[in-house]
Structure formats: structure tokens, C-alpha cells
PAKOLGU-258872 format. One record per residue: x, y, z of N, C-alpha, C, O in turn. Coordinates in pm, 1 decimal. Layout:
<rs>
+----------+----------+----------+----------+----------+----------+----------+----------+----------+----------+----------+----------+
:      n_x :      n_y :      n_z :     ca_x :     ca_y :     ca_z :      c_x :      c_y :      c_z :      o_x :      o_y :      o_z :
+----------+----------+----------+----------+----------+----------+----------+----------+----------+----------+----------+----------+
:        X :        Y :        Z :        X :        Y :        Z :        X :        Y :        Z :        X :        Y :        Z :
...
+----------+----------+----------+----------+----------+----------+----------+----------+----------+----------+----------+----------+
</rs>
This chain:
<rs>
+----------+----------+----------+----------+----------+----------+----------+----------+----------+----------+----------+----------+
:      n_x :      n_y :      n_z :     ca_x :     ca_y :     ca_z :      c_x :      c_y :      c_z :      o_x :      o_y :      o_z :
+----------+----------+----------+----------+----------+----------+----------+----------+----------+----------+----------+----------+
:     85.1 :   -116.5 :      0.0 :      0.0 :      0.0 :      0.0 :     89.8 :    123.0 :      0.0 :    180.0 :    133.5 :     83.2 :
:     67.0 :    214.5 :    -90.5 :    146.9 :    336.8 :    -97.9 :     64.9 :    455.4 :    -48.5 :    -56.2 :    462.4 :    -69.5 :
:    133.6 :    548.5 :     17.5 :     68.1 :    670.8 :     62.4 :    168.1 :    783.8 :     57.5 :    289.0 :    760.5 :     54.5 :
:    118.9 :    905.6 :     56.7 :    203.5 :   1023.5 :     37.2 :    265.9 :   1070.4 :    167.4 :    202.3 :   1068.6 :    272.8 :
:    391.9 :   1112.6 :    158.4 :    459.8 :   1172.3 :    273.2 :    420.6 :   1318.6 :    287.8 :    405.5 :   1367.9 :    399.5 :
:    403.9 :   1388.6 :    175.3 :    362.4 :   1529.2 :    175.3 :    239.3 :   1541.3 :     87.3 :    235.6 :   1486.6 :    -22.9 :
:    138.4 :   1613.2 :    135.6 :     15.1 :   1635.2 :     60.8 :     -7.7 :   1784.4 :     49.1 :      4.3 :   1857.2 :    147.7 :
:    -40.6 :   1830.9 :    -71.2 :    -73.2 :   1971.9 :    -91.0 :   -222.7 :   1981.5 :   -119.1 :   -273.7 :   1918.3 :   -211.6 :
:   -292.1 :   2061.1 :    -38.3 :   -436.9 :   2077.7 :    -50.7 :   -467.5 :   2226.0 :    -53.5 :   -419.3 :   2301.8 :     30.7 :
:   -546.9 :   2266.9 :   -149.4 :   -588.2 :   2407.3 :   -150.0 :   -707.2 :   2422.2 :    -56.5 :   -787.7 :   2330.2 :    -41.5 :
:   -717.5 :   2538.3 :      5.7 :   -831.4 :   2561.9 :     94.8 :   -962.2 :   2554.2 :     18.1 :  -1066.7 :   2525.0 :     76.2 :
:   -957.2 :   2580.3 :   -113.2 :  -1076.6 :   2567.2 :   -196.4 :  -1130.7 :   2425.3 :   -187.9 :  -1251.9 :   2403.7 :   -184.6 :
:  -1040.4 :   2329.8 :   -184.5 :  -1081.4 :   2190.6 :   -170.7 :  -1143.9 :   2165.3 :    -34.4 :  -1218.5 :   2068.9 :    -16.9 :
:  -1114.2 :   2250.7 :     61.4 :  -1170.5 :   2238.2 :    195.3 :  -1286.2 :   2334.0 :    217.3 :  -1328.8 :   2355.2 :    330.8 :
:  -1337.4 :   2392.0 :    109.7 :  -1450.9 :   2485.5 :    114.6 :  -1417.2 :   2611.0 :    194.2 :  -1499.3 :   2658.9 :    272.4 :
:  -1297.1 :   2664.4 :    174.6 :  -1255.7 :   2786.9 :    243.2 :  -1193.0 :   2881.5 :    141.1 :  -1217.9 :   2867.8 :     21.4 :
:  -1111.9 :   2977.3 :    186.6 :  -1050.0 :   3072.5 :     95.1 :   -944.1 :   3005.0 :      8.7 :   -921.6 :   2884.8 :     22.5 :
:   -878.0 :   3080.1 :    -80.8 :   -799.8 :   3021.0 :   -189.7 :   -653.0 :   2992.1 :   -158.7 :   -577.7 :   2971.1 :   -253.8 :
:   -605.9 :   2989.3 :    -33.9 :   -466.0 :   2959.1 :     -4.9 :   -434.5 :   2812.1 :    -24.0 :   -524.8 :   2728.4 :    -24.3 :
:   -306.2 :   2780.2 :    -40.0 :   -263.5 :   2640.6 :    -51.4 :   -174.2 :   2607.2 :     66.8 :    -97.3 :   2691.4 :    113.1 :
:   -184.2 :   2486.0 :    114.8 :   -108.9 :   2443.5 :    232.2 :    -43.0 :   2309.3 :    206.8 :    -86.8 :   2231.7 :    121.9 :
:     63.4 :   2283.3 :    282.1 :    130.9 :   2154.1 :    278.1 :     98.7 :   2080.5 :    407.4 :    105.4 :   2137.3 :    516.4 :
:     63.8 :   1953.3 :    393.4 :     38.8 :   1867.3 :    508.3 :    143.8 :   1757.8 :    507.2 :    161.1 :   1690.1 :    405.9 :
:    214.1 :   1739.2 :    618.0 :    317.9 :   1636.9 :    628.6 :    267.0 :   1518.9 :    710.4 :    192.4 :   1534.7 :    807.0 :
:    309.2 :   1401.7 :    669.0 :    274.2 :   1280.6 :    741.7 :    328.5 :   1290.0 :    883.7 :    447.4 :   1315.4 :    903.3 :
:    242.6 :   1269.6 :    982.1 :    281.8 :   1281.8 :   1122.5 :    281.2 :   1146.4 :   1193.8 :    369.5 :   1118.9 :   1275.1 :
:    182.7 :   1062.2 :   1163.9 :    170.4 :    932.1 :   1230.8 :    109.6 :    830.1 :   1136.3 :     29.3 :    863.0 :   1049.1 :
:    149.6 :    707.2 :   1155.8 :     94.9 :    594.4 :   1080.4 :     55.8 :    487.6 :   1181.8 :    137.0 :    448.4 :   1265.6 :
:    -66.9 :    441.2 :   1174.2 :   -113.9 :    332.9 :   1261.0 :   -120.9 :    206.6 :   1176.1 :   -176.8 :    206.8 :   1066.4 :
:    -63.7 :     99.8 :   1228.1 :    -60.1 :    -27.3 :   1157.6 :   -125.7 :   -133.6 :   1245.9 :    -95.7 :   -142.9 :   1364.9 :
:   -214.3 :   -212.8 :   1188.0 :   -284.2 :   -316.9 :   1263.1 :   -240.3 :   -453.5 :   1212.9 :   -232.6 :   -477.2 :   1092.3 :
:   -211.7 :   -542.5 :   1306.1 :   -178.4 :   -680.7 :   1274.4 :   -287.9 :   -768.8 :   1332.7 :   -324.4 :   -753.0 :   1449.2 :
:   -339.8 :   -860.0 :   1254.6 :   -442.7 :   -949.9 :   1305.2 :   -573.1 :   -931.4 :   1231.4 :   -577.0 :   -877.8 :   1120.7 :
:   -681.1 :   -976.9 :   1295.2 :   -813.4 :   -970.4 :   1234.1 :   -897.9 :   -864.8 :   1302.9 :   -861.7 :   -813.6 :   1408.8 :
:  -1011.3 :   -832.8 :   1241.2 :  -1106.7 :   -740.4 :   1302.9 :  -1151.4 :   -799.1 :   1436.2 :  -1181.2 :   -918.2 :   1445.4 :
:  -1155.8 :   -716.1 :   1538.3 :  -1195.9 :   -762.2 :   1670.1 :  -1081.9 :   -819.6 :   1752.2 :  -1101.4 :   -856.9 :   1867.8 :
:   -964.7 :   -826.9 :   1694.7 :   -849.3 :   -879.4 :   1766.6 :   -722.3 :   -842.4 :   1693.7 :   -726.3 :   -795.6 :   1579.9 :
:   -611.5 :   -863.0 :   1757.8 :   -484.4 :   -832.2 :   1694.4 :   -404.9 :   -732.7 :   1775.5 :   -421.1 :   -721.6 :   1897.0 :
:   -319.4 :   -660.9 :   1706.7 :   -225.1 :   -571.7 :   1773.7 :   -204.0 :   -447.5 :   1687.9 :   -200.1 :   -455.9 :   1565.1 :
:   -190.5 :   -332.6 :   1752.7 :   -162.1 :   -207.1 :   1683.6 :    -21.3 :   -160.2 :   1716.6 :     24.8 :   -173.6 :   1829.9 :
:     46.0 :   -105.3 :   1617.1 :    169.5 :    -31.1 :   1639.1 :    153.1 :    104.9 :   1572.6 :     73.3 :    121.4 :   1480.4 :
:    229.4 :    200.9 :   1620.5 :    221.4 :    337.5 :   1568.4 :    361.1 :    384.3 :   1532.0 :    457.4 :    357.8 :   1603.9 :
:    371.2 :    453.7 :   1420.4 :    493.0 :    526.4 :   1384.8 :    461.9 :    674.5 :   1400.6 :    357.7 :    721.2 :   1354.7 :
:    551.9 :    749.0 :   1465.4 :    528.2 :    891.4 :   1492.0 :    653.0 :    971.4 :   1457.6 :    763.9 :    935.9 :   1497.7 :
:    633.5 :   1079.8 :   1382.9 :    743.0 :   1171.6 :   1350.3 :    753.7 :   1274.7 :   1461.2 :    654.3 :   1337.2 :   1498.2 :
:    874.8 :   1292.6 :   1514.6 :    900.3 :   1391.0 :   1619.4 :    994.8 :   1495.0 :   1561.2 :   1101.8 :   1461.5 :   1510.3 :
:    954.9 :   1621.1 :   1569.0 :   1032.9 :   1731.3 :   1513.9 :   1100.0 :   1807.6 :   1626.5 :   1041.4 :   1827.0 :   1733.0 :
:   1222.8 :   1850.6 :   1602.8 :   1294.3 :   1930.5 :   1702.5 :   1371.3 :   2041.6 :   1632.5 :   1409.0 :   2029.3 :   1516.0 :
:   1393.8 :   2149.6 :   1705.1 :   1474.9 :   2259.5 :   1654.1 :   1620.5 :   2231.9 :   1687.6 :   1654.8 :   2207.0 :   1803.2 :
:   1705.2 :   2236.4 :   1586.9 :   1847.3 :   2210.5 :   1605.7 :   1919.4 :   2337.8 :   1646.6 :   1867.1 :   2448.0 :   1629.9 :
:   2039.6 :   2322.1 :   1700.2 :   2116.3 :   2437.3 :   1748.5 :   2143.5 :   2539.9 :   1639.6 :   2150.7 :   2659.3 :   1668.6 :
:   2158.8 :   2496.2 :   1514.8 :   2188.0 :   2589.2 :   1406.0 :   2062.0 :   2657.1 :   1351.1 :   2068.7 :   2729.2 :   1251.6 :
:   1948.7 :   2634.5 :   1415.0 :   1823.6 :   2697.5 :   1373.4 :   1742.0 :   2615.2 :   1276.0 :   1626.6 :   2648.1 :   1248.6 :
:   1800.6 :   2507.9 :   1222.9 :   1726.5 :   2421.1 :   1132.3 :   1629.7 :   2333.4 :   1211.4 :   1636.5 :   2323.6 :   1333.9 :
:   1540.9 :   2271.2 :   1137.6 :   1444.6 :   2180.0 :   1198.9 :   1481.1 :   2038.1 :   1157.9 :   1501.6 :   2011.3 :   1039.5 :
:   1489.3 :   1947.8 :   1253.4 :   1517.7 :   1808.5 :   1223.8 :   1402.5 :   1721.2 :   1269.3 :   1320.5 :   1762.9 :   1351.1 :
:   1396.2 :   1600.0 :   1216.2 :   1292.1 :   1508.5 :   1262.9 :   1344.9 :   1365.8 :   1266.6 :   1440.0 :   1329.9 :   1197.3 :
:   1279.7 :   1286.5 :   1349.7 :   1313.3 :   1145.7 :   1367.3 :   1182.7 :   1068.3 :   1379.5 :   1087.2 :   1116.5 :   1440.5 :
:   1178.2 :    950.2 :   1322.5 :   1061.3 :    864.2 :   1333.5 :   1082.6 :    763.2 :   1445.7 :   1192.3 :    710.4 :   1463.7 :
:    975.3 :    737.4 :   1521.1 :    976.5 :    638.5 :   1628.1 :    865.5 :    537.3 :   1604.7 :    757.0 :    572.3 :   1558.2 :
:    893.1 :    412.0 :   1637.1 :    792.5 :    308.2 :   1640.3 :    749.3 :    290.4 :   1784.7 :    832.3 :    290.7 :   1875.6 :
:    619.4 :    274.9 :   1805.7 :    566.5 :    262.4 :   1941.6 :    477.2 :    139.1 :   1945.5 :    383.7 :    125.5 :   1866.5 :
:    507.7 :     49.9 :   2038.5 :    431.7 :    -72.2 :   2056.4 :    392.1 :    -82.8 :   2203.1 :    418.5 :      9.1 :   2280.7 :
:    329.8 :   -192.2 :   2241.9 :    285.8 :   -208.2 :   2380.8 :    400.3 :   -199.3 :   2480.5 :    384.0 :   -144.0 :   2589.3 :
:    514.2 :   -252.5 :   2444.7 :    621.4 :   -265.4 :   2542.9 :    748.0 :   -187.2 :   2510.4 :    842.6 :   -189.5 :   2589.1 :
:    752.6 :   -117.9 :   2396.4 :    876.7 :    -47.5 :   2364.8 :    854.7 :     69.8 :   2269.2 :    755.1 :     77.7 :   2197.3 :
:    951.9 :    159.5 :   2271.9 :    961.7 :    271.1 :   2177.9 :   1098.3 :    257.6 :   2112.5 :   1198.4 :    239.4 :   2181.7 :
:   1103.7 :    266.4 :   1980.2 :   1229.0 :    242.1 :   1909.6 :   1237.9 :    333.5 :   1787.2 :   1136.0 :    374.6 :   1731.8 :
:   1358.6 :    364.1 :   1746.5 :   1381.5 :    448.5 :   1629.1 :   1362.8 :    364.6 :   1503.2 :   1409.3 :    250.8 :   1496.0 :
:   1294.1 :    421.7 :   1403.7 :   1274.9 :    355.7 :   1274.6 :   1313.9 :    452.1 :   1163.2 :   1320.2 :    573.3 :   1183.7 :
:   1339.5 :    397.7 :   1047.1 :   1374.0 :    480.7 :    931.9 :   1246.3 :    530.2 :    863.5 :   1139.4 :    470.7 :    876.9 :
:   1260.4 :    638.9 :    791.1 :   1148.1 :    690.9 :    713.2 :   1102.9 :    587.7 :    609.8 :    983.5 :    576.1 :    582.2 :
:   1196.5 :    513.6 :    553.1 :   1162.9 :    410.2 :    455.1 :   1073.9 :    302.6 :    516.5 :    980.2 :    254.7 :    452.5 :
:   1103.6 :    265.0 :    640.6 :   1021.3 :    165.1 :    709.6 :    879.5 :    217.3 :    731.2 :    782.5 :    143.2 :    715.1 :
:    868.0 :    344.1 :    767.3 :    736.0 :    405.1 :    788.1 :    657.3 :    405.3 :    657.6 :    540.4 :    366.8 :    655.0 :
:    721.8 :    448.9 :    549.3 :    652.3 :    458.9 :    421.1 :    617.2 :    322.7 :    362.5 :    531.1 :    313.7 :    275.0 :
:    682.2 :    217.2 :    409.3 :    652.2 :     82.0 :    362.5 :    547.2 :     12.0 :    449.1 :    507.8 :   -100.6 :    418.8 :
:    502.2 :     76.4 :    555.0 :    406.7 :     14.4 :    647.8 :    272.7 :    -12.6 :    579.7 :    232.4 :     59.5 :    488.4 :
:    205.5 :   -116.0 :    624.9 :     70.3 :   -146.8 :    579.3 :    -25.7 :    -67.8 :    668.5 :    -75.4 :   -119.4 :    768.6 :
:    -50.9 :     56.4 :    631.4 :   -120.2 :    151.9 :    718.2 :   -269.7 :    124.9 :    729.1 :   -336.6 :     95.4 :    630.1 :
:   -320.7 :    135.6 :    852.0 :   -464.9 :    133.3 :    877.5 :   -519.5 :    274.6 :    886.3 :   -629.7 :    302.5 :    839.1 :
:   -441.2 :    364.8 :    947.6 :   -477.7 :    506.7 :    961.4 :   -355.4 :    592.5 :    934.1 :   -243.3 :    555.8 :    969.3 :
:   -378.1 :    707.4 :    870.8 :   -272.4 :    805.4 :    846.9 :   -313.3 :    936.9 :    910.0 :   -429.0 :    977.5 :    899.7 :
:   -219.7 :   1003.8 :    975.1 :   -244.6 :   1135.9 :   1032.5 :   -145.4 :   1234.1 :    971.3 :    -24.7 :   1209.9 :    969.9 :
:   -198.2 :   1344.9 :    920.8 :   -115.7 :   1450.8 :    862.6 :   -129.5 :   1576.0 :    947.4 :   -234.5 :   1599.9 :   1007.1 :
:    -21.9 :   1657.4 :    952.9 :    -24.5 :   1785.0 :   1023.8 :     -6.0 :   1897.0 :    923.2 :     75.8 :   1887.0 :    831.8 :
:    -82.6 :   2003.8 :    940.8 :    -67.1 :   2121.2 :    855.9 :     68.9 :   2181.5 :    885.9 :     98.0 :   2217.3 :   1000.0 :
:    152.6 :   2192.8 :    782.8 :    289.5 :   2237.4 :    803.0 :    305.2 :   2385.7 :    777.5 :    355.2 :   2457.6 :    864.0 :
:    264.3 :   2433.1 :    661.9 :    284.3 :   2573.5 :    626.7 :    210.1 :   2603.5 :    498.0 :    151.3 :   2515.2 :    435.6 :
:    214.3 :   2729.4 :    460.2 :    163.9 :   2763.4 :    328.2 :    258.6 :   2704.5 :    225.8 :    380.2 :   2704.5 :    245.2 :
:    203.9 :   2655.1 :    119.0 :    284.7 :   2590.3 :     16.8 :    361.8 :   2692.7 :    -64.5 :    312.9 :   2803.2 :    -87.7 :
:    482.1 :   2657.0 :   -108.0 :    552.0 :   2743.1 :   -202.3 :    476.5 :   2743.3 :   -334.6 :    387.7 :   2660.7 :   -355.6 :
:    510.9 :   2834.4 :   -422.9 :    439.1 :   2842.1 :   -549.9 :    454.6 :   2714.8 :   -630.9 :    365.4 :   2680.0 :   -708.3 :
:    567.5 :   2643.6 :   -614.8 :    586.7 :   2515.9 :   -682.9 :    644.6 :   2414.9 :   -586.2 :    728.5 :   2449.1 :   -502.9 :
:    600.3 :   2290.1 :   -596.6 :    656.9 :   2181.9 :   -514.7 :    757.5 :   2104.0 :   -594.5 :    816.5 :   2008.8 :   -543.4 :
+----------+----------+----------+----------+----------+----------+----------+----------+----------+----------+----------+----------+
</rs>
């Protein structure tokens, strides 16, 4: 299953004014098992401000018993049940 890391949506598509925004993937929920049973894991992007003023991020996997660092590639390859995006900023004129 493929899904987008960055999504650009115009406010017009949201029935509002004409600005455009970028939404970044923030969390991915993955379910293992059958309906009514099984196990959930979550991948979450954590953003931090670096000393040089730049913004960095790291992905974490979260399960019942542990929190661990994962790669962005692992997150994007997940068999997602739910995706959560965060409004990041106004979009540049071109992506």
C-alpha cells in the first residue's frame, strides 16, 4: 500500500479561501491481526529545533512494550490502517 509523505491541498478543496497548504505525514497506525483482535503499532514523527536553527525530525515506532527508532523508509513501507497529517505551512508556489 502506498501513501504520500507530503500532501498539498488548497483551501478551496476544503470549502474555504484560496490559499494552498502543505500537510506532512505525522503518524501511521498499523494493525496486525483480524477485526476484533490483533495488535496495533504506531509510527510517529518527532520534530525538534536544532542548534543551528534548522528543523530536524526522527521517526519512532511505538508498541505495547517499547519505543524504538525507525527509518522513514520503514514508515513509508508500512501497511497503514490510519494516516495522520499535520498542517505544516503555506505551500511554495511550486513543489
